[in-house]
NURODO-414126 format. One line per 4 residues: their letters; for each residue x, y, z of C-alpha. Coordinates in Angstrom, 2 decimals, padded with zeros to 5 digits. Layout:
N
A = X/Y/Z  ...
***
This chain:
325
XXXX = 093.56/112.51/181.21  097.14/111.16/180.99  095.70/107.71/180.28  093.60/109.23/177.47
XXXX = 096.61/110.97/175.91  098.63/107.76/176.04  095.81/105.90/174.29  095.49/108.64/171.67
XXXX = 099.24/108.54/171.06  099.15/104.74/170.73  096.35/105.01/168.15  098.28/107.61/166.20
XXXX = 101.41/105.41/166.09  099.37/102.44/164.98  097.77/104.52/162.21  101.14/105.73/160.94
XXXX = 102.44/102.17/160.94  099.37/100.93/159.04  099.70/103.66/156.37  103.42/102.95/156.00
XXXX = 102.81/099.22/155.50  099.98/099.90/153.10  102.17/102.16/150.96  104.89/099.61/150.88
XXXX = 102.46/096.94/149.76  100.96/099.20/147.06  104.48/099.98/145.80  105.25/096.28/145.61
XXXX = 102.16/095.52/143.54  102.93/098.22/140.97  106.67/097.64/140.60  107.95/094.29/139.49
XXXX = 111.30/093.20/138.20  110.00/093.50/134.61  108.84/097.03/135.27  112.16/098.20/136.70
XXXX = 113.18/100.81/134.20  116.85/100.18/134.88  116.38/096.94/132.94  114.85/098.71/129.95
XXXX = 116.25/100.77/127.11  114.16/103.50/125.49  114.30/103.65/121.66  112.44/105.54/118.97
XXXX = 111.08/104.63/115.58  112.23/105.78/112.10  110.81/104.88/108.69  112.56/104.42/105.37
XXXX = 111.79/103.23/101.84  111.64/105.10/098.57  107.96/104.41/097.98  107.11/105.48/101.50
XXXX = 109.09/108.73/101.34  107.57/109.69/098.00  104.02/108.86/099.02  103.79/109.94/102.64
XXXX = 101.14/112.65/103.09  100.84/112.95/106.85  099.61/116.31/108.13  100.16/117.22/111.77
XXXX = 098.09/120.41/112.17  095.07/120.10/114.42  091.93/119.16/112.52  093.73/118.05/109.38
XXXX = 094.00/114.58/107.92  096.63/112.30/109.49  098.22/109.01/108.55  097.58/106.17/111.02
XXXX = 100.05/103.48/112.12  099.50/100.07/113.68  102.45/098.36/115.44  102.96/094.81/116.55
XXXX = 106.21/094.16/118.45  107.68/090.74/119.25  110.64/089.63/121.43  112.90/086.64/122.09
XXXX = 116.03/086.00/124.11  118.99/087.72/122.44  121.01/085.42/120.23  118.52/082.57/120.47
XXXX = 116.68/080.72/117.66  113.46/080.72/119.63  110.23/081.83/118.03  109.29/085.45/118.64
XXXX = 106.65/086.08/121.29  104.20/088.97/121.63  105.71/091.95/123.43  103.72/095.10/122.67
XXXX = 101.29/096.81/120.29  100.13/100.34/119.58  098.19/102.66/117.31  099.56/106.09/116.39
XXXX = 099.03/109.22/114.32  102.05/111.10/115.74  105.63/110.02/115.06  107.00/111.92/118.05
XXXX = 105.13/109.55/120.35  106.66/106.44/118.78  109.01/105.67/121.63  109.10/102.29/123.36
XXXX = 110.89/100.75/126.34  112.62/097.51/125.41  113.81/095.00/127.99  117.56/094.36/127.85
XXXX = 118.78/090.89/127.04  116.20/090.40/124.27  116.04/091.04/120.54  112.96/092.37/118.84
XXXX = 110.85/092.23/115.69  108.81/095.25/114.68  105.90/094.90/112.23  104.06/098.08/111.26
XXXX = 101.29/099.16/108.85  100.75/102.74/107.80  097.40/103.89/106.40  097.52/107.08/104.31
XXXX = 094.87/109.54/105.48  093.82/106.97/108.04  092.05/109.54/110.21  089.62/110.19/107.36
XXXX = 089.27/106.64/106.02  089.78/104.14/108.87  087.30/103.94/111.74  088.92/101.56/114.26
XXXX = 091.45/098.76/114.57  090.74/095.23/115.82  092.48/093.48/118.71  092.68/089.71/119.15
XXXX = 090.86/089.71/122.51  089.47/093.11/123.41  087.39/094.07/120.36  088.00/097.37/118.57
XXXX = 090.70/099.89/119.43  091.42/103.53/118.63  094.55/105.56/118.02  095.99/106.70/121.38
XXXX = 099.71/107.16/120.57  100.85/104.65/123.21  102.74/101.36/123.14  101.06/098.80/125.38
XXXX = 103.20/096.01/126.74  101.37/092.68/126.49  102.28/089.08/126.01  098.65/088.08/125.37
XXXX = 097.00/090.94/123.40  097.93/091.80/119.80  096.68/093.49/116.65  094.14/091.37/114.81
XXXX = 094.25/091.35/110.99  097.73/092.86/111.11  098.68/090.96/107.97  095.18/090.85/106.36
XXXX = 093.33/093.54/104.51  090.26/093.45/106.75  089.52/096.91/108.21  086.64/098.81/109.79
XXXX = 086.34/101.85/107.54  084.77/105.31/107.40  085.22/105.41/103.61  083.32/104.98/101.33
XXXX = 080.78/103.93/104.00  080.90/102.76/107.63  081.57/099.08/107.09  084.27/096.40/107.12
XXXX = 086.11/095.49/103.92  088.73/092.91/102.88  090.17/095.26/100.23  089.49/098.69/101.76
XXXX = 089.96/101.89/099.73  093.09/103.10/101.54  096.71/103.37/100.53  098.62/100.99/102.84
XXXX = 102.29/100.45/103.61  103.81/097.55/105.53  107.28/097.06/106.98  109.30/094.73/109.20
XXXX = 112.56/094.93/111.11  113.76/091.91/113.10  116.76/090.97/115.21  116.88/094.48/116.72
XXXX = 119.01/094.69/119.92  118.19/097.78/122.00  120.90/100.42/122.54  120.62/103.59/124.63
XXXX = 119.28/106.37/122.41  118.78/103.86/119.60  116.47/104.18/116.63  114.51/101.30/115.08
XXXX = 114.68/101.78/111.31  111.81/100.16/109.41  111.71/100.03/105.63  108.16/100.47/104.32
XXXX = 106.70/099.04/101.15  103.33/099.76/099.56  100.76/096.97/100.07  098.23/098.49/097.72
XXXX = 097.30/099.06/094.09  095.49/101.80/092.21  092.70/101.61/089.64  091.38/104.33/087.33
XXXX = 087.99/103.54/085.85  087.36/105.29/082.50  083.92/104.78/080.84  083.44/105.49/077.15
XXXX = 080.18/106.83/075.67  078.85/107.41/079.21  076.13/109.95/078.48  073.21/108.91/080.66
XXXX = 072.35/107.13/083.88  074.93/106.05/086.40  077.45/103.23/086.93  078.00/100.91/089.89
XXXX = 081.51/099.50/090.00  082.38/096.74/092.44  085.94/095.54/093.14  085.56/092.33/095.14
XXXX = 086.08/092.91/098.87  085.75/096.69/098.59  083.05/099.35/098.75  080.69/100.21/095.91
XXXX = 081.91/102.92/093.50  079.19/105.09/091.84  079.71/107.27/088.78  077.11/109.67/087.39
XXXX = 076.88/110.63/083.74  077.76/114.27/083.07  079.53/114.51/086.42  082.14/111.77/086.61
XXXX = 084.37/111.37/083.57  086.61/108.86/085.40  087.21/107.54/088.90  090.54/106.96/090.61
XXXX = 090.87/104.89/093.81  093.61/103.17/095.77  092.89/099.76/097.35  094.72/097.69/099.99
XXXX = 095.34/094.08/099.07  093.34/091.34/100.75  096.65/089.84/101.84  099.02/092.78/102.45
XXXX = 101.35/090.55/104.45  102.31/088.91/101.12  104.29/092.09/100.30  106.73/091.31/103.13
XXXX = 108.18/088.43/101.13  107.24/089.33/097.57  107.65/092.82/096.11  106.07/091.60/092.85
XXXX = 102.92/090.68/094.70  099.57/090.86/092.83  096.03/089.63/093.20  093.51/088.43/090.64
XXXX = 090.33/090.33/091.59  086.81/090.16/090.10  085.47/093.48/088.88  081.76/093.93/088.21
XXXX = 080.26/096.94/086.40  076.54/097.67/086.07  074.95/100.53/084.08  071.75/101.87/085.64
XXXX = 069.79/103.67/082.92  067.70/106.74/083.52  064.58/104.59/083.64  066.10/102.42/086.39
XXXX = 066.86/099.39/084.20  070.06/097.66/085.34  072.31/096.54/082.46  075.49/094.47/083.08
XXXX = 078.56/095.97/081.42  081.36/093.70/082.60  082.12/090.97/085.07  085.69/089.77/084.82
XXXX = 088.85/089.13/086.85  091.69/091.61/086.61  095.27/091.12/087.81  096.14/094.15/089.99
XXXX = 099.86/094.56/090.79  101.53/096.04/093.85  102.40/099.72/093.48  100.90/099.85/089.97
XXXX = 098.07/102.01/088.62  095.83/099.99/086.32  093.45/101.92/084.05  090.19/100.05/083.41
XXXX = 088.39/101.40/080.35  085.02/100.15/079.15  082.16/101.10/076.85  078.78/101.89/078.31
XXXX = 076.43/099.96/076.01  074.29/096.88/075.79  076.23/093.59/075.59  074.94/090.22/074.51
XXXX = 077.62/088.07/076.13  080.57/088.23/078.50  082.72/091.39/078.31  086.19/091.56/076.83
XXXX = 089.44/092.94/078.18  092.44/094.30/076.34  095.41/094.78/078.64  098.45/096.85/077.71
XXXX = 101.35/098.34/079.60  101.08/102.04/080.37  103.53/102.98/083.10  103.59/106.07/085.32
XXXX = 103.73/106.44/089.16  104.33/103.41/088.44  101.33/103.44/086.10  100.41/099.95/085.06
XXXX = 098.07/098.37/082.59  094.99/099.60/080.82  092.05/097.19/080.87  089.37/097.66/078.23
XXXX = 085.99/096.15/079.08  083.06/095.76/076.73  082.55/094.98/073.03  080.71/092.18/071.25
XXXX = 081.21/089.50/073.88  084.22/087.74/072.28  087.50/087.38/074.15  090.45/089.27/072.77
XXXX = 094.10/088.48/073.35  096.57/090.22/075.65  098.82/092.80/074.03  101.93/093.24/076.25
X = 102.72/096.54/074.46
***
């Protein structure tokens, strides 16, 4: 019996030792020098920019529409001229969760895109390696994974239909802050600029049938006679990253308009390139009638919001000049 107790005690001691070693090993595999929080500084994010402040429409109540944010964070050794390397990424709809741990001894670049009413319009975001991602209000530290199409217009959308578009119908802002050195309780201030344009389509003599309006790279817009007197939409640029270096950014974009008569006959109304400018509303007006040749445009300045130019489509098929007034 004494021999049995001694054996049992020996087994118990061995078990305790095994568990202790196992715990130590598990601790070692989950805590590395890079994950030692004493070597990190926690900072939060703040946004600035006149356009952004005037246009932000985020709602935080449960069930209501929210703006969505996509972050790509880069790092390099503090004070060096090295190229920035991938550090972290994240997708958010809540500003209070925009807090990130930054490793000391490095300086950082923050690139961010904000999508107005993203929860209603955007379906998912793309990653370079892991496919599609959703908003989860968390920064993920990674030197290999990053946001795909961060600087391109390409998005997987809910609006106007479930599809991918190069110029999606969503108001988009983009911002960058670089050379940021973390400080305890610090705030990363990012100035945001609109990377989008607006268009208001105004048909004249539209009394029957319906219209199909296509802005290249975006979803199809449909207008019904007697129901839609005009149609206003905001579009992201195909190259929103261009706004980071050029606040006068614009794109020349083909616009195609087809009139579908009540009997189903499809009649081309216009097919022409329009110059859409950053942060400018361009009114596109056109006559709904038979045309024998290419459509005409008359462009004039008409500011507000900043409201931009009015483009008149239609006529006898001859090209008219541009009136800057």
